[in-house]
C-alpha positions in Angstrom: -40.1 -27.8 -87.0 -36.8 -27.3 -85.5 -38.3 -27.2 -82.3 -40.0 -30.7 -82.9 -36.7 -32.3 -83.9 -34.9 -30.9 -80.9 -37.4 -32.7 -78.7 -37.3 -35.6 -80.2 -33.6 -35.6 -80.1 -33.1 -35.9 -83.9 -31.9 -32.0 -84.9 -28.8 -31.7 -86.6 -29.3 -35.6 -87.9 -30.1 -37.2 -91.0 -33.8 -37.1 -90.1 -35.4 -34.0 -91.8 -39.0 -32.5 -90.1 -40.8 -30.3 -92.8 -44.0 -28.3 -92.2 -46.6 -28.3 -95.0 -49.0 -25.3 -93.6 -51.0 -25.1 -96.8 -51.4 -29.1 -97.5 -49.8 -28.6 -100.7 -47.5 -32.0 -100.5 -50.5 -33.6 -98.4 -52.6 -33.1 -101.1 -49.8 -34.1 -104.4 -49.4 -37.5 -102.0 -53.2 -38.4 -101.5 -52.6 -38.5 -97.9 -55.3 -35.8 -96.8 -57.0 -37.1 -93.4 -60.7 -36.1 -93.9 -62.4 -39.3 -92.4 -65.1 -37.8 -90.4 -64.6 -39.5 -87.3 -60.9 -37.7 -86.7 -61.9 -35.0 -88.3 -64.7 -34.2 -86.0 -62.3 -33.9 -83.2 -59.6 -32.4 -85.0 -61.6 -29.9 -87.4 -59.6 -28.8 -90.4 -58.2 -31.8 -92.7 -54.9 -33.1 -91.7 -51.9 -35.3 -93.3 -52.4 -39.4 -92.5 -49.5 -40.4 -90.4 -47.0 -41.9 -92.8 -43.0 -41.5 -93.1 -41.2 -41.5 -96.4 -37.5 -42.5 -97.7 -36.4 -40.2 -100.2 -33.1 -40.5 -101.6 -31.7 -38.2 -104.9 -35.3 -36.9 -105.1 -36.8 -39.7 -105.3 -39.5 -41.4 -103.0 -38.6 -44.8 -102.5 -41.1 -45.9 -100.0 -43.9 -44.3 -98.4 -45.3 -45.9 -95.4 -48.8 -44.5 -94.3 -50.6 -46.1 -90.7 -54.2 -45.4 -91.8 -56.3 -48.6 -92.0 -60.2 -48.2 -92.5 -60.9 -49.0 -89.2 -58.1 -46.8 -87.7 -58.2 -43.8 -90.1 -55.6 -41.3 -88.3 -53.2 -45.0 -87.7 -52.9 -44.0 -83.9 -54.1 -47.7 -82.8 -50.6 -49.3 -85.1 -48.3 -46.6 -86.0 -45.7 -49.1 -86.4 -45.1 -48.7 -90.0 -44.1 -45.1 -89.4 -41.7 -45.7 -87.1 -38.1 -45.6 -86.9 -38.0 -49.4 -86.7 -39.2 -49.8 -90.2 -37.7 -47.0 -91.7 -34.3 -48.3 -90.7 -35.3 -51.6 -92.8 -36.4 -49.7 -95.8 -32.8 -48.5 -95.8 
């Protein structure tokens, strides 16, 4: 995750990248991407595209890009991007 943060230019900033290799958080949040369309290409279950604002260990907002017609959130990820998160602040 450190390499990804560095590549995105946010290493050492207020943005934190976290891994979930066993999907524990993904499952707890109900964000498992298990739709047969994307899973037919990706294989294993993945996490839906999302962003989350957490303050003092409390989830303030969670933004999920998935829709019924776009379960992976690829067509319009705008609700998970920085501009939306800045608005959530």
